[in-house]
C-alpha positions in Angstrom: 0.0 0.0 0.0 1.4 3.4 -1.0 1.0 6.3 1.4 2.6 9.6 2.2 3.7 10.2 5.7 4.4 13.7 6.9 6.3 14.8 10.0 7.9 17.8 11.6 5.0 20.1 12.4 4.7 21.8 15.7 4.4 25.1 17.6 6.9 27.8 17.0 7.2 31.5 17.7 6.9 34.1 15.0 10.3 34.4 13.2 11.2 30.8 14.0 11.8 27.8 11.8 10.4 24.4 11.2 11.3 21.6 8.8 8.6 19.3 7.4 9.3 15.9 5.9 7.2 13.7 3.7 8.1 10.2 2.6 6.3 8.1 0.0 6.2 4.6 1.5 5.4 1.4 -0.3 6.8 -0.3 -3.4 6.1 -0.7 -7.1 5.8 2.9 -8.0 7.8 5.9 -9.1 7.3 9.5 -8.0 6.7 12.4 -10.3 5.9 15.8 -8.9 5.7 16.3 -5.2 4.2 19.3 -3.4 3.1 20.9 -0.2 -0.2 22.5 0.4 -1.7 24.1 3.5 -5.2 24.7 4.9 -5.8 27.3 7.6 -9.0 27.1 9.7 -12.0 28.4 7.7 -10.0 28.7 4.5 -9.6 26.6 1.4 -6.5 24.5 0.9 -3.8 26.4 -0.9 -0.7 25.5 -2.8 2.6 26.2 -1.2 5.4 24.7 -3.3 6.0 21.9 -5.9 9.1 20.1 -7.0 9.5 18.0 -10.1 11.4 14.7 -10.3 14.1 16.7 -12.1 14.4 19.0 -9.1 12.8 22.2 -10.4 10.8 24.0 -7.7 8.1 26.6 -7.7 6.7 28.5 -4.7 3.7 30.5 -3.9 4.4 34.2 -3.6 3.4 34.2 0.0 6.3 31.9 1.0 8.9 32.8 -1.6 12.2 33.7 0.0 11.2 32.1 3.3 10.5 28.5 2.5 12.7 26.1 0.7 11.7 22.7 -0.7 14.1 20.0 -1.4 13.9 16.4 -2.5 15.8 13.1 -2.1 14.7 10.9 -5.0 16.5 7.8 -3.6 14.5 8.1 -0.4 11.3 9.2 -2.1 11.2 12.1 0.4 10.6 15.8 0.2 11.4 18.4 2.8 10.0 21.9 3.4 12.3 24.2 5.3 10.2 27.0 6.7 12.1 30.1 8.0 10.9 33.5 9.2 7.6 32.0 10.1 4.6 34.3 10.5 1.3 33.7 12.4 -0.4 33.6 9.0 1.6 30.5 8.2 -0.5 28.6 10.8 -2.2 25.8 9.0 -2.3 22.0 8.5 0.3 21.3 5.9 -0.3 18.4 3.5 2.1 16.6 1.2 0.9 15.7 -2.2 2.5 13.4 -4.8 1.9 12.2 -8.3 2.8 8.5 -8.3 3.2 6.3 -11.3 2.3 2.7 -11.2 3.2 1.2 -14.6 1.2 3.3 -17.0 -1.2 4.8 -14.5 -0.8 8.0 -12.5 -2.3 8.5 -9.0 -2.6 11.7 -7.0 -1.9 10.9 -3.4 -2.3 13.0 -0.2 -0.7 12.7 3.2 -2.7 13.0 6.4 -1.4 16.4 7.2 0.8 17.9 10.0 -0.2 20.9 12.1 2.0 24.0 12.1 1.2 26.7 14.6 3.0 30.0 14.7 2.4 32.2 17.7 2.8 35.9 17.7 
């Protein structure tokens, strides 16, 4: 069974840092794009960053310059280094991946990890 498992969330003060991790566990698949999304209370889920299997990365304007996404293809893992955190970054952060099983593509979500930034 393929699943995404996130870790690294927590409570941090404004200006602090956190590092999120997401690993695609299971076998029999390859990983294409991987991304991070977040959902704050009462708001829709929003895109944060995406990295391709070749390593190109794009960021939402709201996190550009503060967040950095990296990827370890051998470990099927992505990381989100979050610096200069603001209270408005408070949200549940979800990992997303496009997985390829033979000729089929699957869009998979993790269970989410809570990030809370206090002012």
